[in-house]
N, C-alpha and C positions, 0 to 999 in steps of 0.2 A: 493187145494194147499195153503200152508202157505204163507201169504204175507210178503215179506222180503225187508228191506231197507239196503243198504250198504253206510256207511258214511266214507269219507276220507277228510283230511285237504285241500290239494290242488294238482292239477295236473300241474306241471310246468316242470317236467323232469320224466324220467323213471328210478328211482333209486330203492333201495331195498324195500322200503315200497310200491311203486307202483307195484312191482312184486308180492307182497303179495295180493294186491287188485285185480290184474289180475287173480290170481288163485281162489280167493273167487268169483269173478264174473263168472268164468267158472263153478264153483260148483253150482251157483244159477243163471241160465241164465234168469229167469223171474224177478229177483230182480231189483228194481229201485236204481239208484246211485245218491248220493248227495255229494257236495263238497263246501267249502267256496269260492274257486276260481279255475278256470280251464283255462289254456292258450289255446286259440282256435287252435293254430298250433300244440300243443301236442295232443289235442283231435282229430283233423283231421288226424294226422299221426299215430294214435294208434287204431288198429282194435277193441279192447274190449271197447274203449271209444266212438268211433264215431258211433257204431251200437247199442248203448244203451241210454235209456232216462237218461239224466244227468241234475240235477237241481243244480244251484249255488245260491249264496247270493248277497246282494247289493254291496258287495266289488267288484264283477265282473265289475261293472259299474262306479267305482270311478276313478277320474283322476289319471293317472300314474300307475294304477294297473298292466298293462302288464309288466312293467319294475321294479316296486318297491312295489309289493303287500305286502311284509313283513313289510313295513313301517306302515301298518294298523294293526299291531299285537294287539294293545290295543282294536281295534274294533272287533276282531275276536270272542271273547266270545259272544258278542251281536249278531254277524252275525250267528254263528252256532245255537244259540237259536231260530233264526227265521225260521229255516228249519222245516217244518211241517211234521213229520213222525207219526202222531197220528193214522193213518189208518193201520199201519203195526203191525203184531203180533210179528215179530222178527226183531230186529235192530242189525246190525253188524257194529261196528265202528273200523276203522283202525286209530290209534291215536299216534301221537308224539307231538301234541300241544293242539288242542282244540276239536277234533272230538268227544271225549268221552263225551263232555258237551252237546250234543244234548238232547233235552227234551223228556223224555218218561214217560208213565204212569204205574200204578201198574199192568195192564193187558198186558204189553208189556215186552218181554224178551230182555234185552240189554246185549250183549256180546261184550266186547271191547278188541281187539287185540292191545296190547300196544308195540310199538317199543321202547318207552321210555317215562316216564313222561317228562314234558317240561324241557329239560336239562338246558337251560339258566336261568330258573326261580328258580331252586332248587340247587342241590349240585354243579353244574358247573357255578353258577352265577358269582363268582369272576373271574374265568378264562375267561369267555366270556366278562366281562366288561373290563378286562385288554387288551384283544386282540382287542376290539373295541375302545380302548383308552378312556374309560368312567369310569375309576377307581376314578378320582378326578374331582372337578369342578362343576359348576351349572348344566351342562347337565348330569353329573354323578348322581347327586341327583334326577333329574327327571327320569332317567332310572331306578334307584333303587326303586323309588316310584311306577313306572309302574309295575316292576317285583313283588313288594310286593303285589299289587292289583291282579296281575295274579295268584300268589300263593294262595291267599284266594279263588279266583274263582275256581281254579283247584282242591283244596282240597274239596271244597263244592260239586262240581259236581261228584266226585267219588261215592257219595251216590246213584247216578242215574244209576250206572252200576250193573247188577246182578252178572256177572262173568268177572273177568279179565283173559286174556291170555297173557303171556309174551313171547317175542321171544327168551329169554335165562334165565337161572337161575340168572344171573347177574341182569337182568332187573326185575325179580321177587323180588329180594332183594330190589331193588330201589323202587318198588311199595309198598312193605311192609313198608319201611322206610317213604315214602312220604304220602301214603294214609292210612296206617294201615290196609291194606287188603291183603289177600293171593292171589296168582295168579298161575294158571296152566301154564305149559311151553309147547309150540309147536314151535320148531325151524322153521324159515322161509324157503321158498323154494329156492333151488339153482339148476340152470339148469346144473347139473353135466354131463348129457349125451352129452352136446355140447362140452365137453372137453375130449380129448382122451390122455391116458398116453403115455409117451415116456421114455424108459428105458435109452437110451444113452443121457448123459447130457454134455453140453458144459461148459467150465471153466469160468463162470461168475455168478454173483448174480443179482437178479432182484428186483426192488421196483417199484410199480405202484400205483398211487392214484391221486385224486384231490389235488392240492397243496394249502391247507388251514392249519391254524396253528395247529389244534389238530391232524392232520395226522403225524406231526413230520418228514416230508420228509427232512428238513434241518439237523435234527439229524442223519438220515441214511447217507446222503451224507457226513457230517462232519466225521462220524466214518470211512467210507471207504476211505476218503481222507487221513486219518492218517494211512491207511494200503495200501501203494502204490503197493504192490505185488498182490493185489486182485482187480479184475475188477467188477465194478458195472454199470448196465444199469438202467436208470430211465425213466419211462413212465408217462406222466401226465402234466397238465398245471393248472394254477390258480393264484390267487393273490400273493402266496408265491414264484412264479417261480424266480423272480430276487434274492431273498434271497437264494434260493436253488442253483442257478447258481453261486452265489458269493462264496459259500462254496465248490464248486466242484473242485477236483484236476484233474490232467491229466488222472487218472485211472477211472474217472467217466464219463459216456456217457449219456447226457440228450437228449432224443428223442422227448420230448414234447408230445402233444396229438397224439394218434395213434388209428386207427380203431380196432374193436374187433378182426379181424383175425390176425393182427400183435401182439396184446397183447397176444392172445392165443398161437401163435407160440413161443413167447419169454418165456411164462410160461412153455411150454413143454420143452424147451431147457435149461432153467436155472438150475444150480445145487441146488439153494435154493431161495425161495421167502422171502424177508425181509419186516417185518410189525411192525411199531413202535407205532401205535395208540392204544388208549384205546377205543375199539368199543363196542357197545351194543351186537352185534353178530359178524359181520365181514364176508362178503361174499367172498372177494377176497382170503383170506387164504384157504377157502374151494375149490374155483376154482383152485387154484394152486395145491392143493393135488389131485384134480381130474385129473390133468395133470401128476400125478406121481412125483410131486415136493415137497420136504419137506419145512417147513416154520421156519424161525427164527423170533420169535414174542415177543413183550412186554407181560410179564406174568400177565396181568390183563384184566378183562372184558370178553367178549364172546370168545376170543381166547382160554381161558382155557377149554372151552367146545367143541371146534372143532379140537384141535390139541392134538395128543397123545404125552406126554412128554417123556423125555429120560429114565425114569424108567419103561416105559411100555415095554412089551415083543416085540411089533412091533411099535416102536416110529415113529412119522411123523414130529417131529419138536423139536426145542430147544427154551426155554424161557429165556429172560433176565429180571432181577428184577427191574431195574431202567431205566427211560427214559433219559439216558445219553449216549454219544458216547462211553465212556469207558466200560459201561455195555454191550452195543451191541457188541463192539469189542471182549469182552471176550466170548460172546455167539457164535460168528463166529468161534473163535479158538476152542471152545468146539465142534461145529459142525464138523469141519475139522478133529479133532482127532478121531471121531467115524463115519465118513461119510458112511462107508460100512454098518452101522446098518439101514440106512434109505432106505428101499426098495420102489421103485416106485409103485409096486402093492399094498403094504400095505397102502401107501398114498391114492391111488385110492379107496381102500376098505373103508377106513375111511370116505372119502368124500361122498360115496354113502349113508351114514346114513342121509344126509341132502337133499335128492333128492326132486324134485317137486312132484313126485308121492306119496312119503311118507307124505309130507305136506298135500296134498289134502285128503288123506285117514284119517289122524289124525284129521284134522280140521272138515271134514264132520261128522265123528263119534262123535266128541266132541259136535258140535252144536246139533246133533240129540239127544244125551243123555241129554244134559241140557234142551232142549225143552221138552222132555218127562217128566223130573223131574218137570219142571215148570208147565206143564199142570196138572200133578197129584196133585200138591200142591195147585192148585186154588180151 
């Protein structure tokens, strides 16, 4: 049996990238798992982590790592290079920061599934610095220098990857721009079977997300507050919550954080799901469609690949071109003018294209094919 190593940046939550790693681990049950850092509570509470050999780096033992591990970002390239995977024939990295930089040799096949090149070091640097209030001043120059060094390392380590796999065509374009390399596309797994469609909808719109700046939840709330005849329900919490609450009119209901069953129920009942972020892929719009619910989304990023637009014979959503309240409001009006065109079963059918089973099949076939080509070329 081929010795396989799986590398991921860190295990501190069970978000989209961790769901990819979970499926990869199930495909290769004998593979060893590596990470820069892993929260012991997350590991202990996650079946696919606690029952597998997991090796981390020296960052695991640094002061404040459990609460502020991201503050060691500048050390992470060094840390991932200390992971010894030299005895493995196949190395599979799941990368949105440094995992692809693990050191491999000429007789090792390295396939990197990229959720995104390091966003805050490349095209989104200026946005992240503004949001972190590091656009000006002495600390800003230190942050910019650190990100400059990170870009140099990130570009150099791309040469150690045999094949890049992107989670969307949008990210494949970013990989081409940043690394000058092509990437094959395998969309990430979405547990669509956990969501059941509902044909009868209630007269409200739903927005749900972590409340961080790039999710633009304040934009959604602002837009609906200017449309008092339309009801908006918002689920989620985070550092932007006070800002979102301040923008909310009487027609906007903020529910805060809610468990999965409540979120699922609201997704099934909503007449449309509203999504204003520019995401690499975007799992929640797919989950909403799995509930038979159309999506009103910002027309950029991964949403363009997961939502059928108005000109499709069986549309599943409406796009708005600009991240402004006025642009979103116009999209809502467009949706309401043609509401009868958005069939719940068409939304469901579209969501099934991104199932967990489909990901497992495509990824396993891809790795097997690349491994065979690699062996034949040696």
